C-alpha positions in Angstrom: -28.0 17.4 0.4 -25.5 16.6 3.6 -21.8 14.9 2.7 -19.3 13.6 4.4 -15.6 12.7 4.3 -12.9 10.3 5.2 -9.5 11.3 5.5 -6.7 8.6 5.5 -3.3 10.2 6.2 -0.9 7.3 5.9 2.9 7.3 6.4 3.4 7.4 2.7 0.4 8.8 1.0 -2.9 11.2 2.4 -6.2 9.7 0.4 -9.7 11.3 0.8 -13.1 10.1 -0.2 -16.2 12.4 0.1 -19.9 10.6 0.1 -23.4 11.9 -0.5 -26.1 11.4 2.5 -26.9 7.8 0.5 -23.3 6.6 1.2 -22.6 6.9 -2.6 -18.9 8.6 -3.4 -18.8 11.7 -5.0 -15.0 12.5 -5.2 -11.9 11.3 -3.7 -8.2 12.1 -3.6 -4.2 11.3 -3.5 -1.4 13.3 -2.6 1.7 12.3 -0.8 2.0 12.5 2.9 5.7 14.2 3.5 6.9 15.1 6.9 3.6 17.7 7.7 0.6 15.0 8.3 -1.8 17.8 9.2 -1.1 19.5 6.0 -1.5 16.6 4.0 -4.6 15.9 5.4 -5.6 19.5 4.6 -4.2 19.6 1.4 -6.0 16.4 0.9 -9.4 16.9 2.2 -9.0 20.0 -0.3 -8.3 18.3 -3.6 -11.4 15.9 -2.7 -13.8 18.9 -2.2 -12.6 20.8 -4.9 -13.0 17.5 -7.2 -16.6 16.9 -5.7 -17.2 21.2 -6.3 -18.1 21.4 -2.4 -16.7 23.8 0.0 -15.2 22.6 3.4 -18.0 24.6 5.0 -20.9 21.5 3.3 -19.1 18.5 4.7 -21.7 17.5 8.1 -19.1 15.3 9.7 -15.0 14.6 8.8 -13.6 11.3 10.1 -9.9 10.8 10.4 -7.7 7.1 9.7 -4.7 5.6 9.2 -0.9 6.5 10.6 -2.2 10.8 10.8 -5.0 10.6 11.8 -5.0 12.8 15.4 -3.8 15.6 12.6 -6.7 15.5 10.3 -8.0 19.3 10.7 -11.7 19.4 11.4 -11.8 16.0 12.1 -15.4 15.5 14.0 -13.8 11.6 15.3 -10.7 9.8 14.6 -11.2 5.6 14.0 -9.0 3.0 13.8 -7.8 1.9 10.1 -8.7 -1.8 10.6 -12.1 -0.3 11.5 -12.0 2.1 8.3 -10.7 -0.9 6.4 -13.5 -3.1 7.3 -16.3 -0.4 6.7 -14.9 0.2 2.9 -14.1 -3.4 1.3 -17.8 -4.2 2.9 -19.2 -1.5 1.5 -17.6 -2.5 -2.0 -17.9 -6.2 -1.6 -20.6 -7.1 0.6 -19.6 -11.0 1.0 -17.5 -13.1 3.9 -13.6 -12.2 3.2 -10.3 -11.5 4.6 -9.1 -7.7 3.3 -5.6 -8.1 3.0 -4.2 -4.5 2.6 -0.6 -3.8 2.0 0.5 -0.6 2.5 3.9 0.9 2.2 5.2 0.3 5.8 3.0 -2.1 6.9 0.5 -5.1 5.8 -2.7 -6.2 7.8 -5.6 -8.8 7.7 -9.0 -7.8 8.9 -11.3 -10.6 8.9 -14.8 -10.3 8.0 -18.3 -12.3 8.6 -20.9 -12.5 6.1 -22.8 -9.4 7.6 -19.7 -7.3 7.9 -18.7 -7.9 11.0 -15.3 -8.1 12.3 -13.9 -11.4 13.7 -10.6 -11.0 13.7 -7.4 -8.8 12.6 -3.4 -9.2 12.0 -0.5 -7.3 11.3 2.7 -8.3 9.9 5.9 -8.0 12.1 7.8 -4.2 12.6 10.0 -5.4 9.6 9.1 -3.6 6.4 9.2 -7.3 4.9 5.5 -8.1 3.0 5.2 -4.3 2.6 5.5 -2.1 -0.3 8.6 -0.8 1.4 10.1 -3.9 0.6 9.3 -3.8 -3.3 10.8 -0.4 -3.2 14.1 -1.6 -1.5 14.4 -4.7 -4.0 14.0 -1.6 -6.6 16.2 0.7 -5.5 19.0 -2.3 -5.2 18.5 -3.4 -8.7 17.9 0.2 -10.4 14.3 0.0 -11.3 11.3 2.0 -11.2 8.1 0.8 -9.6 6.3 0.3 -12.5 9.3 -1.9 -14.4 9.0 -4.4 -11.4 6.0 -5.6 -12.6 6.7 -5.5 -15.5 9.9 -7.5 -15.8 8.5 -10.0 -13.6 5.3 -10.9 -15.6 7.7 -11.4 -18.7 9.5 -14.4 -17.2 8.1 -18.0 -15.6 11.5 -18.3 -13.7 11.2 -17.2 -10.2 14.8 -16.3 -8.0 14.5 -18.1 -3.9 13.9 -14.5 -2.4 13.2 -15.8 1.0 15.2 -13.2 3.6 12.6 -12.3 6.1 14.0 -9.0 6.7 14.7 -6.2 4.2 17.6 -5.0 5.5 19.4 -8.3 4.4 17.7 -8.1 1.1 20.4 -6.4 -0.4 22.9 -9.1 0.6 20.7 -11.8 -1.0 20.0 -9.9 -4.4 23.6 -9.9 -4.8 23.9 -13.6 -3.8 21.4 -14.5 -6.1 22.8 -12.3 -8.9 26.4 -14.3 -8.6 24.3 -17.4 -9.3 23.2 -16.3 -12.3 19.6 -15.5 -11.9 18.2 -12.8 -14.4 16.6 -9.4 -13.4 13.1 -10.6 -14.5 13.8 -13.7 -12.5 14.8 -11.4 -9.2 11.5 -9.4 -9.6 9.7 -12.6 -9.8 10.5 -13.7 -6.5 10.3 -10.5 -4.9 6.8 -10.6 -5.3 6.6 -14.4 -4.4 8.2 -13.3 -1.0 5.8 -10.5 -0.4 3.2 -12.9 -0.9 4.9 -15.8 1.4 5.3 -12.9 4.5 1.0 -12.0 4.0 0.2 -16.3 3.8 2.2 -16.4 7.0 0.2 -14.3 8.6 -3.0 -16.6 8.3 -5.1 -15.7 5.6 -8.4 -17.3 5.8 -11.0 -17.8 2.8 -13.3 -18.5 1.0 -12.1 -15.0 -1.0 -9.1 -12.4 -0.3 -9.7 -8.9 -1.1 -6.9 -7.0 -1.6 -6.6 -2.8 -1.1 -3.8 -0.6 -0.3 -1.5 1.3 -2.6 1.1 -2.1 -3.3 -2.3 -3.7 -4.8 -3.4 -0.9 -7.0 0.0 -0.4 -9.1 1.3 -4.1 -8.6 -1.2 -6.6 -10.6 1.8 -9.1 -10.6 1.3 -9.1 -6.5 -2.4 -10.6 -7.3 -1.0 -13.5 -8.7 1.6 -14.2 -5.8 -0.6 -14.0 -3.2 -3.0 -16.4 -5.4 0.0 -18.9 -5.7 0.6 -18.4 -2.2 -2.3 -19.4 -0.6 -4.3 -21.3 -2.8 -7.1 -19.0 -2.7 -9.3 -16.7 -4.4 -7.9 -13.6 -4.2 -9.6 -10.0 -6.0 -7.9 -6.3 -5.6 -11.3 -3.9 -4.7 -12.1 -1.3 -6.6 -10.1 1.9 -6.1 -8.1 -0.4 -3.4 -5.6 3.1 -2.4 -9.0 4.4 -1.2 -10.8 1.6 0.5 -9.9 3.0 4.4 -11.0 6.5 3.1 -14.3 5.8 2.0 -14.9 3.2 5.4 -13.9 6.6 7.6 -16.3 8.7 5.5 -19.1 5.8 5.8 -18.3 6.1 9.5 -18.6 9.8 9.4 -22.1 9.6 7.6 -23.4 6.5 10.3 -22.4 8.7 13.2 -24.2 11.9 11.8 -27.0 10.3 11.1 -27.5 8.4 14.5 -27.2 11.9 16.3 
């Protein structure tokens, strides 16, 4: 039996997925990236191997992707996040869609046709508005944990008009809204609507938006907000934080079988 691994070393989290020769996932792992990209790639792959009951030598091929893809130890190839997201998303949901990947530092749209071919892609501005970092900053300024933000947003129908395009000025805007009498739940709901609006402005297309990334995994309110902002059907892909790593593993398999 041959096994193949995909390792996605992001700026905040490192992810790994191992698939078998049929392309079926056998294990996955998730670890904080920290400052040592190579170490994070090595450790998360070791964790995925342990979860699958495999040694590193059992892996036929490894694909590295993400911010630290060049630092994945033992990788036989590297591939872009866009390509890996497309491959992983279509394997999970084989239909025409726009993959919306909301990460810690950036957001990406990947447009797929009914055959899974990538027709276009887009990324957000350099600013962290519209990303997980924006939501983290909101939590920091309000003295909340990330899990509390989602709970608060679900507890109200009121939404504060948080419209800042720049995370740097979000704190100033929050203070102004607090002075104007908006509650914490309203500010939380407004934060999700602000992120969703930045996503919508990238130019999403229907008929389906499929969310991936850690933010989608941990913030259910974001699904509601994106659907409201776009008017399109929105779903969250299974194991959304590992979609890129899954795609990388499938690309490792495809390259090895081709050879």
